[in-house]
N, C-alpha and C positions, 0 to 999 in steps of 0.2 A: 802432680808428679809424686810417685811414691818415694819413700826414703831409700837412699842408696842407688836409685835408678837414675841414669843420666838420660837427658832428653836427646832424642836422635836429631842431629842437625839437619837431616834431609827433610824434616817436616816443614821447613820454611821454603822449600823449593817445589816447583812444578816440573815434573819429569816428562820429557818427550823422547821416546826411544828412536834410535837410528837417525838422528838429526844433528847437524853441525851448523853453526852460523859463520858466514864469511863476511869479513868487513870490506866494504867497497870504499868507505871513507877512511883514508889512511891515518887520520888523527885519533881514531879509536884505538884503545890499548888492549893488549893481551899479554898475559904472562903464563908460562908453562913450567911444569915440574913433574918429575916422576913421583907418584904417591900410590900406595897400595889399595886405597879404598875411596869410594865416593863420599863416605862419611868424613874422611880427612879433608877432602876437597871442599866439602860444604862448610865445615867448621872454619877453614881458612878464608873462604869467600865471605861468610857471615861477619867475620871480624875485619876483613880486608887486611889481615896481617901480612906484612912484608910486601904489600902491593902499593903502587904509587897512584892508585885510583880506587874509587868505590866499586866493589865487585857487584855486578848486577846479575851475573849468570856464570855458569861454568859448564864446560863440556868435558866428559871423561872418555878417553880412548881406552876401551876395554882390552884391546890387543897389546898396546905398549904400556898400559897402566900409567898414562900421562894425563895430568889434569891441566886444562886450559881455562884460566880465569879470564873473564871478559868484563870490560868496562861498559858493555852494552847488552841488550837483549833482542829478542825477535821483533820488538815494536820500535826499535831505534831506527831513525833514518840513516841510510848509508850501509845497511846490513841486508844480506840475502840469506835465505835458508838453503841448505844443501843436504840432500838425503845421503847418509853415510852409515853403513852397517856397523862400523867400528865404534861409533860415538853414541853416547846418550847426552842429551842436553838437559841441564837443570837450571831453571830460571827462578830468581827470587820472587816469591808470590807477591811481595809488596810492590814490585815494579810491573807485574803483568795483570794484577787483579784490577778489575774495573768496578769494584763496589767499595762502599765505605763501611768500615766496621767501627762501632762506637761513635765517637764524635768526629771522626775523620781526620784527626790531627796528624796521623802518620800516613795519610793517603799519598801514594806516589804513582797512581795510575794515570791513564791518559784521557779519561772522560772529563770534559770541562763544560758540557752543556746539559741542560735538563732534558727529560724525555720529550718535551714539546719544542726543543731547539733553542731555548733561551740560555745565553752565556751565564755560567755560574759566577757567583760573587767570590772574589779572592778571599782567602782565609784571613789575610792581614787587613782587610777592609771592613769598616763598620757601616758602609753605605752600599745598598739602600737599607740593610737590616743590621741591627746589633746582634752579636752572638749571645 
């Protein structure tokens, strides 16, 4: 990052245009607020500031300029996708990425088996291999 340049908070999100997530599971949480930009929505989601849950995604309504912070993403059980021309969906890459970067300590993806189908060793386990 250069001096004086702020990092764009949208870099941490995967954008899918014209898509909204609908919660089927009623225990999943959503919070909405009027905001002027997707960058503001992303910044608040990244920090989970003012939210009673960990923000995993947000949908931005371009028509009403309303941000919808979500405690879930497209991979969560109890969620369905809905095509909607007013919305853009932004999902935190950490939660939808299925690859490990570095040592994998921050991995939050959904893959838990090897390419050959063997169950992965838990990060907090030293069996069968030490880290």
